[in-house]
TORZAFI-866191 format. One record per atom (N, C-alpha, C): residue in three letters; x, y, z. Coordinates in steps of 0.02 Angstrom, whole numbers, padded with zeros to 5 digits, always signed. Example, Ala and Ser with C-alpha at 12.3 -4.5 7.8 and 13.67 -1.06 7.14 Angstrom:
// residues 2
ala+00660-00284+00390ala+00615-00225+00390ala+00660-00165+00390ser+00642-00112+00354ser+00684-00053+00357ser+00645+00002+00394
***
This chain:
// residues 367
met-00112+01460+09751met-00090+01439+09815met-00142+01442+09866arg-00133+01407+09923arg-00177+01411+09978arg-00137+01451+10031ile-00162+01512+10042ile-00127+01560+10087ile-00163+01564+10157ile-00129+01557+10207ile-00159+01567+10273ile-00131+01634+10298ile-00173+01679+10312ile-00156+01747+10339ile-00167+01744+10413val-00119+01761+10454val-00119+01757+10526val-00124+01829+10551his-00180+01845+10584his-00196+01907+10614his-00243+01901+10672pro-00217+01883+10732pro-00261+01864+10788pro-00310+01918+10812arg-00290+01983+10806arg-00339+02033+10836arg-00366+02080+10779met-00412+02055+10741met-00444+02096+10691met-00488+02147+10724ser-00504+02133+10789ser-00552+02180+10826ser-00520+02247+10841val-00455+02252+10838val-00420+02316+10851val-00439+02373+10799met-00450+02354+10738met-00475+02397+10685met-00430+02458+10678gly-00363+02451+10665gly-00318+02505+10657gly-00282+02493+10590gly-00218+02523+10589gly-00182+02517+10527gly-00161+02448+10510gly-00144+02407+10559gly-00130+02336+10542gly-00186+02296+10511glu-00244+02311+10534glu-00301+02279+10505glu-00315+02299+10431arg-00296+02364+10419arg-00299+02388+10346arg-00250+02350+10305val-00192+02336+10332val-00145+02294+10291val-00175+02226+10279ala-00204+02195+10328ala-00232+02134+10318ala-00288+02130+10264ile-00333+02188+10264ile-00386+02194+10218ile-00356+02190+10144his-00304+02234+10131his-00279+02238+10062his-00235+02179+10044ser-00206+02143+10091ser-00172+02085+10080ser-00224+02032+10058ile-00279+02029+10090ile-00339+01982+10070ile-00360+01999+10003lys-00373+02063+09989lys-00400+02084+09922lys-00351+02064+09870glu-00285+02073+09873glu-00238+02061+09820glu-00232+01986+09811ala-00231+01947+09868ala-00224+01874+09865ala-00284+01842+09827leu-00340+01868+09842leu-00403+01844+09804leu-00403+01864+09731arg-00382+01926+09715arg-00376+01953+09647arg-00326+01904+09606glu-00274+01882+09638glu-00224+01840+09608glu-00249+01773+09596gly-00309+01755+09627gly-00338+01689+09617gly-00319+01637+09668his-00291+01660+09725his-00266+01611+09777his-00326+01593+09825glu-00320+01540+09858glu-00369+01523+09913glu-00346+01558+09975val-00389+01592+10010val-00366+01632+10066val-00405+01608+10133tyr-00362+01589+10182tyr-00390+01579+10247tyr-00367+01629+10296leu-00404+01644+10350leu-00384+01692+10395leu-00391+01664+10466ala-00332+01659+10500ala-00328+01634+10569ala-00330+01693+10616thr-00382+01693+10657thr-00395+01754+10699thr-00439+01736+10760glu-00439+01775+10809glu-00490+01774+10859glu-00554+01793+10830gly-00608+01761+10861gly-00674+01781+10842gly-00684+01857+10844phe-00716+01886+10794phe-00730+01957+10797phe-00797+01976+10758asp-00817+02034+10766asp-00882+02054+10732asp-00866+02071+10664val-00884+02027+10621val-00868+02033+10548val-00907+02089+10522glu-00972+02089+10530glu-01014+02144+10502glu-00995+02213+10527gly-00974+02219+10594gly-00954+02281+10620gly-00886+02301+10587phe-00838+02252+10577phe-00775+02266+10550phe-00783+02292+10473glu-00829+02256+10439glu-00837+02277+10365glu-00867+02348+10365asp-00911+02363+10412asp-00946+02428+10415asp-00891+02483+10434phe-00851+02466+10480phe-00798+02516+10502phe-00753+02536+10445phe-00729+02491+10402phe-00683+02504+10355phe-00716+02510+10287gly-00780+02501+10280gly-00816+02511+10217gly-00800+02458+10166val-00790+02395+10189val-00771+02339+10145val-00821+02282+10149gln-00886+02300+10137gln-00935+02254+10143gln-00929+02196+10095gly-00938+02140+10119gly-00927+02076+10080gly-00858+02051+10076leu-00807+02082+10108leu-00736+02064+10104leu-00723+01988+10122phe-00764+01961+10171phe-00748+01896+10194phe-00787+01844+10165glu-00829+01861+10111glu-00870+01809+10079glu-00833+01752+10045asn-00774+01770+10019asn-00727+01719+09989asn-00666+01701+10029val-00672+01714+10094val-00617+01698+10139val-00641+01645+10190arg-00599+01595+10199arg-00615+01544+10249arg-00590+01567+10320leu-00636+01586+10364leu-00620+01609+10433leu-00605+01552+10480leu-00543+01549+10505leu-00522+01496+10555leu-00513+01533+10625thr-00572+01539+10658thr-00575+01578+10718thr-00565+01535+10781tyr-00545+01571+10837tyr-00537+01541+10901tyr-00562+01593+10948pro-00580+01573+11013pro-00605+01623+11061pro-00553+01676+11076pro-00577+01737+11088pro-00529+01791+11110pro-00494+01776+11175phe-00434+01802+11176phe-00392+01792+11235phe-00419+01823+11294arg-00420+01789+11350arg-00438+01815+11416arg-00385+01796+11466pro-00349+01839+11495pro-00297+01823+11541pro-00326+01786+11608leu-00285+01736+11630leu-00308+01699+11688leu-00291+01735+11752ile-00235+01774+11750ile-00218+01811+11806ile-00195+01881+11783arg-00186+01932+11825arg-00169+01999+11802arg-00101+02014+11792thr-00059+01963+11808thr+00016+01978+11795thr+00044+01933+11737ala+00098+01948+11712ala+00129+01911+11656ala+00081+01901+11596val+00043+01953+11581val-00007+01948+11526val+00026+01938+11462leu+00084+01964+11448leu+00120+01955+11389leu+00130+01880+11373tyr+00156+01846+11425tyr+00172+01777+11417tyr+00110+01733+11409gln+00059+01756+11449gln-00007+01715+11442gln-00029+01725+11367arg-00026+01783+11339arg-00050+01796+11275arg-00004+01756+11220leu+00060+01758+11229leu+00104+01721+11184leu+00086+01644+11184ile+00076+01616+11244ile+00065+01544+11250ile-00004+01533+11221tyr-00054+01573+11231tyr-00122+01563+11207tyr-00124+01561+11132asp-00096+01619+11103asp-00101+01624+11027asp-00060+01562+10994gln-00001+01552+11020gln+00036+01499+10989gln+00002+01429+10989ser-00029+01414+11049ser-00063+01352+11050ser-00122+01349+11004arg-00160+01402+10997arg-00222+01405+10953arg-00198+01400+10877leu-00148+01436+10863leu-00124+01442+10793leu-00090+01376+10772arg-00057+01344+10822arg-00026+01280+10800arg-00076+01232+10783lys-00132+01229+10823lys-00190+01181+10806lys-00219+01196+10740ile-00227+01263+10726ile-00257+01279+10660ile-00216+01254+10601val-00149+01268+10607val-00105+01250+10548val-00097+01175+10543ser-00088+01142+10601ser-00075+01074+10601ser-00136+01029+10580lys-00198+01051+10592lys-00255+01012+10578lys-00272+01017+10499arg-00248+01069+10466arg-00262+01084+10396arg-00199+01083+10357ser-00181+01022+10336ser-00122+01019+10288ser-00136+01048+10220gly-00086+01065+10186gly-00096+01086+10118gly-00089+01158+10107phe-00074+01200+10164phe-00058+01271+10154phe+00009+01278+10116asp+00011+01327+10073asp+00073+01339+10036asp+00113+01396+10062leu+00076+01443+10097leu+00112+01501+10118leu+00080+01530+10182ile+00119+01556+10227ile+00093+01589+10289ile+00109+01666+10278leu+00058+01707+10285leu+00069+01778+10283leu+00045+01804+10351asn+00094+01833+10389asn+00082+01855+10456asn+00075+01934+10450thr+00017+01960+10459thr+00008+02034+10456thr+00004+02063+10526ala+00019+02021+10574ala+00022+02045+10648ala+00093+02043+10673glu+00099+02038+10740glu+00165+02034+10772glu+00199+01967+10750val+00265+01970+10748val+00307+01913+10732val+00297+01861+10782ala+00281+01878+10845ala+00268+01830+10896ala+00209+01778+10875asn+00167+01802+10829asn+00108+01759+10809asn+00130+01712+10751gln+00189+01712+10734gln+00213+01664+10677gln+00206+01596+10703pro+00165+01553+10667pro+00158+01483+10688pro+00222+01444+10679ala+00234+01393+10723ala+00290+01347+10716ala+00273+01296+10664ala+00279+01315+10598ala+00263+01271+10543ala+00320+01273+10494arg+00332+01218+10458arg+00383+01218+10411arg+00353+01237+10342leu+00336+01300+10331leu+00304+01327+10273leu+00339+01387+10253pro+00341+01409+10192pro+00362+01472+10171pro+00324+01527+10211ala+00354+01582+10230ala+00322+01629+10270ala+00346+01702+10255ile+00296+01749+10253ile+00306+01814+10246ile+00280+01853+10309glu+00320+01899+10332glu+00302+01939+10393glu+00299+02014+10370tyr+00242+02049+10389tyr+00234+02119+10379tyr+00251+02148+10446cys+00312+02182+10453cys+00337+02204+10517cys+00325+02276+10528tyr+00292+02292+10582tyr+00279+02362+10603tyr+00335+02390+10645phe+00362+02348+10691phe+00418+02366+10730phe+00441+02304+10765pro+00510+02296+10765pro+00540+02232+10794pro+00531+02231+10871asp+00508+02175+10899asp+00503+02162+10970asp+00500+02226+11012tyr+00446+02267+11005tyr+00440+02325+11046tyr+00409+02306+11113phe+00449+02323+11164phe+00423+02316+11234phe+00425+02381+11269ser+00368+02406+11285ser+00361+02476+11308ser+00403+02493+11367his+00410+02447+11416his+00449+02465+11475his+00523+02472+11458leu+00547+02439+11407leu+00618+02442+11387leu+00632+02505+11348glu+00582+02536+11317glu+00593+02588+11271glu+00577+02656+11301ser+00538+02657+11356ser+00508+02723+11372ser+00525+02747+11442asn+00561+02713+11485asn+00578+02743+11550asn+00646+02723+11572gly+00668+02763+11619gly+00736+02753+11647gly+00747+02690+11687ala+00696+02658+11710ala+00701+02594+11749ala+00702+02532+11703ser+00718+02543+11637ser+00713+02488+11589ser+00757+02424+11608arg+00813+02440+11641arg+00856+02380+11658arg+00817+02333+11707leu+00776+02361+11750leu+00739+02321+11797leu+00691+02273+11763trp+00668+02292+11699trp+00618+02248+11664trp+00657+02201+11617glu+00721+02209+11605glu+00757+02164+11558glu+00751+02089+11577pro+00755+02068+11636pro+00750+01998+11653pro+00678+01969+11633tyr+00626+02015+11646tyr+00561+01993+11630tyr+00550+01983+11554tyr+00577+02031+11516tyr+00567+02022+11446tyr+00616+01983+11405trp+00667+01959+11439trp+00720+01919+11406trp+00692+01857+11368pro+00648+01815+11403pro+00625+01759+11365pro+00582+01777+11305ala+00546+01830+11311ala+00502+01854+11253ala+00549+01875+11191lys+00602+01906+11212lys+00648+01929+11158lys+00681+01866+11122val+00697+01818+11164val+00724+01755+11135val+00672+01724+11089phe+00611+01719+11114phe+00560+01693+11075phe+00547+01728+11010tyr+00545+01797+11016tyr+00535+01835+10953tyr+00587+01818+10901his+00650+01815+10923his+00703+01802+10875his+00698+01732+10846asp+00674+01686+10885asp+00666+01615+10859asp+00613+01621+10804arg+00559+01660+10814arg+00503+01665+10762arg+00532+01694+10698val+00574+01747+10706val+00605+01779+10648val+00641+01732+10605ser+00677+01683+10641ser+00719+01637+10602ser+00676+01587+10557arg+00613+01589+10569arg+00566+01546+10529arg+00534+01582+10473ile+00555+01645+10461ile+00520+01684+10409ile+00567+01696+10350asp+00544+01686+10290asp+00583+01695+10232asp+00587+01765+10209his+00537+01801+10215his+00532+01869+10181his+00502+01915+10232leu+00541+01969+10252leu+00516+02018+10295leu+00500+02083+10257leu+00438+02109+10269leu+00417+02172+10236leu+00415+02222+10293ala+00443+02280+10284ala+00443+02335+10338ala+00392+02386+10317val+00359+02414+10367val+00307+02465+10358val+00339+02538+10338ser+00405+02541+10350ser+00437+02603+10333ser+00511+02593+10334asp+00550+02642+10306asp+00625+02635+10309asp+00649+02639+10380phe+00609+02675+10422phe+00625+02681+10493phe+00625+02614+10526thr+00569+02576+10510thr+00562+02508+10537thr+00618+02462+10502arg+00632+02470+10443arg+00681+02429+10408arg+00749+02434+10439gln+00769+02496+10461gln+00832+02504+10493gln+00830+02464+10562phe+00778+02468+10600phe+00773+02436+10666phe+00774+02358+10653val+00742+02336+10602val+00741+02261+10585val+00813+02242+10579arg+00855+02282+10540arg+00921+02264+10529arg+00966+02265+10595glu+00951+02314+10636glu+00990+02324+10700glu+00965+02269+10750arg+00902+02259+10759arg+00879+02214+10811arg+00881+02142+10793trp+00868+02125+10729trp+00862+02056+10709trp+00919+02036+10661gly+00962+02083+10638gly+01014+02064+10594gly+00986+02034+10528arg+00929+02059+10506arg+00898+02036+10446arg+00881+02095+10399glu+00886+02084+10335glu+00863+02133+10282glu+00790+02125+10277ser+00760+02179+10255ser+00688+02180+10240ser+00672+02228+10183thr+00614+02222+10157thr+00592+02265+10102thr+00538+02312+10126thr+00547+02378+10114thr+00501+02426+10136thr+00438+02425+10090leu+00381+02416+10120leu+00318+02417+10083leu+00269+02458+10121tyr+00259+02520+10105tyr+00218+02567+10141tyr+00146+02541+10147pro+00113+02549+10202pro+00048+02520+10210pro-00005+02551+10165pro-00059+02522+10150pro-00114+02548+10111pro-00150+02603+10150cys-00152+02660+10121cys-00185+02719+10148cys-00250+02733+10108pro-00307+02743+10141pro-00369+02752+10098pro-00380+02824+10073val-00335+02840+10030val-00334+02910+10003val-00397+02922+09961asp-00426+02870+09929asp-00483+02881+09881asp-00542+02907+09922leu-00546+02893+09987leu-00602+02923+10025leu-00613+02992+10020tyr-00558+03028+10009tyr-00554+03101+10009tyr-00547+03134+09941ser-00552+03095+09889ser-00540+03116+09821ser-00593+03169+09801asn-00654+03160+09827asn-00709+03202+09802asn-00735+03255+09850leu-00691+03262+09903leu-00703+03316+09955leu-00690+03388+09925arg-00736+03428+09925arg-00729+03495+09902arg-00763+03544+09953leu-00734+03540+10008leu-00765+03579+10066leu-00724+03645+10079pro-00761+03698+10099pro-00725+03756+10118pro-00685+03742+10185lys-00625+03768+10185lys-00585+03759+10244lys-00597+03813+10296arg-00595+03788+10356arg-00602+03840+10411arg-00539+03837+10460asp-00538+03882+10510asp-00483+03879+10556asp-00487+03822+10604leu-00475+03761+10579leu-00485+03701+10619leu-00421+03660+10613val-00395+03636+10672val-00336+03594+10675val-00361+03525+10705val-00344+03472+10671val-00368+03405+10694val-00307+03358+10708thr-00317+03309+10749thr-00278+03251+10753thr-00322+03184+10754val-00295+03131+10730val-00335+03072+10723val-00292+03013+10750gly-00329+02970+10786gly-00296+02907+10808gly-00327+02873+10869arg-00299+02817+10888arg-00323+02788+10949arg-00303+02834+11008ile-00352+02841+11056ile-00341+02882+11113ile-00301+02840+11163ala-00238+02848+11160ala-00191+02808+11205ala-00130+02852+11220pro-00099+02835+11279pro-00043+02878+11299pro+00014+02884+11245glu+00025+02831+11207glu+00085+02835+11160glu+00074+02885+11106lys+00008+02904+11099lys-00008+02957+11045lys+00005+03028+11074arg+00018+03034+11135arg+00042+03097+11165arg-00010+03150+11150ile-00073+03137+11160ile-00127+03184+11148ile-00124+03245+11198gly-00095+03232+11254gly-00084+03287+11299gly-00047+03345+11268leu+00000+03329+11225leu+00036+03383+11191leu-00009+03422+11143phe-00056+03386+11109phe-00105+03418+11069phe-00148+03468+11108leu-00165+03449+11171leu-00205+03494+11213leu-00165+03557+11229glu-00098+03543+11245glu-00060+03603+11260glu-00052+03649+11199ile-00047+03625+11141ile-00038+03667+11081ile-00105+03709+11073ala-00164+03671+11081ala-00227+03710+11079ala-00234+03760+11130arg-00207+03747+11190arg-00210+03799+11243arg-00176+03863+11227arg-00122+03856+11187arg-00080+03913+11169arg-00109+03950+11110leu-00160+03920+11079leu-00192+03954+11021leu-00268+03957+11028pro-00292+03993+11081pro-00357+03995+11098pro-00407+04018+11047gly-00383+04056+10994gly-00428+04080+10947gly-00441+04034+10884ile-00411+03971+10890ile-00419+03921+10840ile-00452+03859+10866glu-00499+03828+10826glu-00536+03770+10843glu-00490+03708+10833phe-00492+03663+10882phe-00455+03601+10881phe-00501+03542+10890ala-00487+03484+10856ala-00532+03425+10863ala-00491+03362+10866ile-00507+03316+10911ile-00476+03251+10916ile-00524+03201+10890ile-00505+03164+10838ile-00552+03112+10809ile-00517+03045+10826gly-00555+02998+10854gly-00524+02937+10871gly-00570+02884+10898ser-00540+02833+10926ser-00575+02780+10958ser-00545+02769+11025val-00586+02738+11072val-00563+02727+11140val-00574+02656+11163ala-00521+02618+11171ala-00523+02553+11196ala-00551+02554+11269thr-00580+02500+11291thr-00614+02497+11357thr-00562+02512+11414asp-00500+02485+11405asp-00450+02494+11458asp-00422+02560+11454lys-00434+02601+11401lys-00407+02671+11397lys-00458+02721+11417ala-00515+02702+11441ala-00564+02748+11460ala-00543+02798+11516pro-00508+02778+11568pro-00482+02823+11617pro-00436+02878+11586tyr-00394+02858+11541tyr-00350+02906+11505tyr-00395+02956+11467tyr-00445+02935+11429tyr-00486+02972+11389tyr-00522+03024+11433asn-00547+03004+11492asn-00580+03046+11538asn-00535+03098+11566ser-00474+03081+11576ser-00426+03131+11604ser-00414+03182+11551leu-00404+03164+11487leu-00396+03211+11436leu-00451+03260+11428lys-00514+03233+11430lys-00575+03275+11425lys-00576+03327+11480ala-00558+03305+11540ala-00556+03351+11601ala-00507+03402+11594ala-00448+03390+11556ala-00395+03440+11551ala-00401+03479+11496ala-00444+03462+11447ala-00446+03502+11380ala-00472+03571+11386pro-00439+03618+11352pro-00468+03685+11353pro-00530+03690+11310ser-00564+03746+11314ser-00634+03754+11285ser-00632+03750+11208asn-00575+03764+11182asn-00574+03760+11104asn-00560+03692+11073val-00559+03639+11118val-00549+03571+11094val-00615+03529+11096ser-00630+03493+11046ser-00686+03443+11047ser-00661+03377+11034phe-00697+03330+11059phe-00679+03255+11048phe-00735+03226+11005val-00712+03191+10955val-00762+03152+10910val-00742+03078+10908ile-00782+03040+10943ile-00767+02969+10950ile-00807+02933+10893ala-00775+02917+10836ala-00811+02890+10778ala-00756+02870+10726pro-00772+02818+10685pro-00727+02802+10631pro-00717+02860+10588leu-00647+02870+10571leu-00636+02927+10529leu-00674+02931+10463arg-00687+02868+10435arg-00724+02863+10374arg-00793+02898+10379lys-00826+02894+10438lys-00890+02923+10447lys-00889+02996+10466val-00832+03025+10473val-00828+03098+10490val-00776+03128+10446ser-00771+03102+10384ser-00719+03126+10333ser-00731+03201+10318glu-00791+03227+10325glu-00805+03296+10307glu-00770+03341+10361leu-00764+03319+10421leu-00733+03357+10472leu-00657+03367+10454leu-00628+03311+10432leu-00560+03315+10408leu-00554+03358+10345gly-00601+03355+10301gly-00598+03395+10241gly-00608+03465+10254ser-00636+03488+10307ser-00643+03560+10320ser-00585+03588+10363ala-00541+03544+10385ala-00482+03570+10427ala-00428+03595+10382lys-00392+03646+10411lys-00334+03668+10378lys-00271+03637+10396val-00266+03611+10455val-00202+03581+10480val-00216+03517+10517tyr-00168+03472+10509tyr-00169+03409+10542tyr-00105+03404+10587val-00111+03390+10649val-00054+03386+10695val-00045+03312+10720his+00016+03289+10718his+00033+03223+10738his+00086+03224+10796cys+00068+03207+10855cys+00111+03214+10913cys+00148+03155+10934ala+00133+03094+10907ala+00167+03035+10928ala+00240+03033+10911lys+00284+03009+10954lys+00352+03012+10941lys+00375+02940+10914asn+00420+02941+10863asn+00442+02880+10832asn+00384+02832+10809glu+00331+02861+10780glu+00279+02824+10750glu+00309+02781+10697his+00287+02720+10688his+00319+02673+10641his+00304+02695+10569phe+00247+02724+10555phe+00226+02755+10492phe+00183+02812+10507gly+00114+02806+10501gly+00071+02856+10514gly+00019+02866+10459ile-00027+02812+10453ile-00076+02816+10402ile-00122+02875+10405thr-00142+02897+10467thr-00186+02956+10475thr-00154+03018+10446ile-00091+03023+10450ile-00055+03080+10419ile-00075+03083+10346val-00066+03026+10311val-00078+03025+10239val-00150+03038+10225glu-00194+03013+10266glu-00268+03023+10259glu-00279+03100+10262ala-00252+03127+10313ala-00269+03202+10319ala-00237+03239+10257met-00178+03223+10235met-00150+03255+10178met-00193+03247+10118ala-00223+03189+10109ala-00270+03175+10051ala-00332+03215+10058ala-00352+03235+10122ala-00411+03279+10123ala-00392+03354+10124gly-00326+03370+10105gly-00304+03435+10096gly-00278+03471+10160cys-00269+03432+10215cys-00242+03461+10272cys-00164+03470+10262val-00136+03525+10290val-00061+03530+10290val-00036+03496+10356pro+00006+03446+10349pro+00031+03407+10407pro+00080+03446+10445val+00077+03445+10513val+00127+03470+10562val+00139+03412+10608val+00195+03378+10596val+00211+03315+10629val+00273+03314+10669his+00277+03271+10719his+00333+03269+10759his+00391+03242+10713asp+00450+03269+10724asp+00505+03255+10678asp+00545+03191+10699ser+00511+03133+10689ser+00543+03068+10712ser+00503+03012+10672gly+00538+02956+10671gly+00509+02897+10646gly+00483+02903+10574gly+00431+02862+10560gly+00404+02856+10494gly+00374+02921+10466pro+00347+02965+10506pro+00319+03030+10476pro+00370+03069+10438arg+00437+03063+10458arg+00485+03097+10420arg+00485+03079+10345glu+00463+03015+10334glu+00466+02991+10261glu+00403+03014+10227ile+00357+03036+10263ile+00291+03058+10233ile+00295+03131+10219val+00313+03168+10266val+00313+03244+10265val+00384+03272+10250ser+00388+03292+10189ser+00450+03325+10167ser+00431+03398+10165asp+00485+03442+10160asp+00474+03512+10162asp+00420+03544+10120pro+00416+03522+10053pro+00367+03555+10013pro+00291+03541+10029val+00277+03495+10077val+00207+03475+10088val+00187+03492+10159gly+00233+03506+10210gly+00211+03522+10275gly+00271+03537+10319phe+00259+03526+10385phe+00312+03548+10432phe+00323+03490+10481arg+00384+03490+10509arg+00403+03442+10560arg+00424+03484+10625trp+00415+03460+10679trp+00435+03493+10746trp+00461+03448+10794asn+00501+03477+10840asn+00525+03440+10896asn+00502+03472+10966glu+00495+03539+10965glu+00470+03576+11024glu+00399+03600+11010ile+00361+03605+11064ile+00294+03625+11059ile+00288+03703+11031asp+00339+03737+11049asp+00338+03809+11025asp+00345+03807+10947asp+00383+03762+10922asp+00387+03756+10851asp+00320+03742+10815ala+00283+03692+10843ala+00221+03671+10816ala+00171+03730+10821val+00171+03766+10878val+00124+03821+10887val+00137+03873+10837gly+00205+03890+10823gly+00220+03939+10772gly+00202+03918+10699gln+00211+03856+10685gln+00195+03829+10619gln+00120+03832+10608ile+00078+03812+10653ile+00007+03816+10647ile-00018+03885+10637ser+00014+03932+10678ser-00007+04000+10677ser+00001+04035+10610arg+00065+04016+10580arg+00080+04041+10515arg+00033+04014+10461leu+00017+03951+10469leu-00029+03920+10413leu-00097+03950+10420val-00122+03961+10475val-00185+03986+10482val-00186+04065+10460gly-00133+04096+10468gly-00131+04168+10452gly-00113+04183+10381asp-00083+04130+10345asp-00063+04143+10276asp-00101+04093+10231asp-00161+04110+10211asp-00204+04067+10174asp-00178+04047+10105asp-00144+04095+10069asp-00113+04080+10006asp-00057+04025+10010gly-00014+04038+10059gly+00037+03989+10071gly+00016+03920+10091arg-00039+03923+10136arg-00068+03860+10153arg-00097+03823+10095lys-00128+03856+10051lys-00164+03824+09994lys-00113+03790+09950gln-00051+03821+09939gln-00002+03791+09899gln+00025+03727+09933leu+00036+03729+09994leu+00058+03668+10032leu+00002+03615+10031ser-00060+03633+10037ser-00114+03587+10034ser-00118+03548+09969lys-00108+03582+09910lys-00108+03550+09846lys-00049+03498+09841arg+00007+03519+09868arg+00067+03471+09870arg+00053+03411+09913ala+00018+03423+09969ala+00005+03370+10018ala-00040+03317+09987val-00092+03341+09949val-00136+03298+09918val-00101+03251+09861ser-00058+03284+09828ser-00020+03248+09775ser+00026+03198+09809arg+00062+03216+09859arg+00106+03167+09900arg+00063+03109+09928ala+00004+03118+09952ala-00035+03068+09983ala-00051+03015+09935arg-00057+03030+09870arg-00074+02980+09823arg-00025+02925+09814gln+00039+02941+09829gln+00093+02896+09827gln+00087+02839+09875phe+00040+02843+09926phe+00032+02794+09976phe-00035+02759+09974gly-00067+02763+09915gly-00133+02729+09905gly-00135+02656+09907pro-00192+02622+09916pro-00197+02554+09918pro-00169+02515+09855asp-00180+02547+09796asp-00154+02520+09733asp-00079+02508+09731val-00043+02559+09768val+00028+02552+09769val+00049+02494+09817phe+00013+02487+09874phe+00027+02428+09915phe+00014+02366+09880glu-00044+02360+09852glu-00065+02294+09824glu-00019+02276+09762glu+00006+02323+09725glu+00052+02307+09671glu+00119+02280+09701gly+00140+02311+09756gly+00199+02286+09789gly+00194+02220+09820phe+00132+02209+09848phe+00122+02141+09881phe+00115+02088+09829ala+00088+02105+09770ala+00081+02058+09715ala+00151+02034+09692arg+00198+02080+09689arg+00264+02062+09669arg+00296+02008+09717val+00280+02020+09780val+00310+01974+09832val+00272+01906+09825leu+00207+01907+09815leu+00174+01840+09806leu+00197+01802+09742his+00216+01836+09692his+00236+01803+09634his+00303+01765+09643glu+00340+01785+09697glu+00399+01749+09709glu+00388+01677+09736tyr+00324+01667+09757tyr+00308+01602+09788tyr+00259+01561+09743ala+00226+01591+09696ala+00180+01561+09653ala+00208+01509+09604
***
């Protein structure tokens, strides 16, 4: 088959891009022709970041200029119009595609009469409607976008959900059934780590408000005798937020701005991984930390509930709970070691091979 993968923002270099990587790998392994519709991005830098040198050698890149808003308001609608116009041209100019695979937002689904698969992270998530008490004031603004999203959904044959948490929301928001296919987690990066553990607690992720890193700082402040580290990346528009975190951080917190792949030894030497985000759709970094032998201490919501069961770590709702769980883990090394072994074993269930096998089964429905 000739498969066109739609993923406009490969430059984000997060979990969604990892899904695109392993979708490409499996499609090529199955002998399909693979095309990638995306904004222009730094291919060499991308391959280096993820350690996938040569990934795009056998992929036809169909790129267009990165989005730049014309004005500072209604950016959502400018983005929707821009991506749709570019993707429509790409698909219409090249007939002969057999399948569309959208590994980004459903809004990026091209208006084409082709079989289509969508990998769904979360249905039509609009931050203002989900996160504050003034949501009703935003409903008129977002209403056209919601209508558009639902129109795109109607053009998709097969929906894949990143977690059971997302699958339930797909059913409630879109009235559609979907198949849970957990994302590919790079657990093999940590298979050979044999480092001595120290009293170190880490968190990993994009440094952005929705990750609630301020809570991580508060936990660290309550445990001054333990070392804490934040590993992540900072987008240009999030620099003020990052600077405010650094200014508020207690002395036992360090910031490491680097790809996790390049500082895996730091994760390998940590005893505990803390995840503060609420209603995270899945949580790839949780699995990575578990693969490195960290005991996970995660917020009791969303996708992380599916990753962290009682025998492998802890879940919390209040900061006091998290502080107590971390304190007990650091103070009880024998108990921590048992949980660490179970966490490593659990992490293997989310490896890239599991994702690729599941994705291959979906592709065979169309071959």
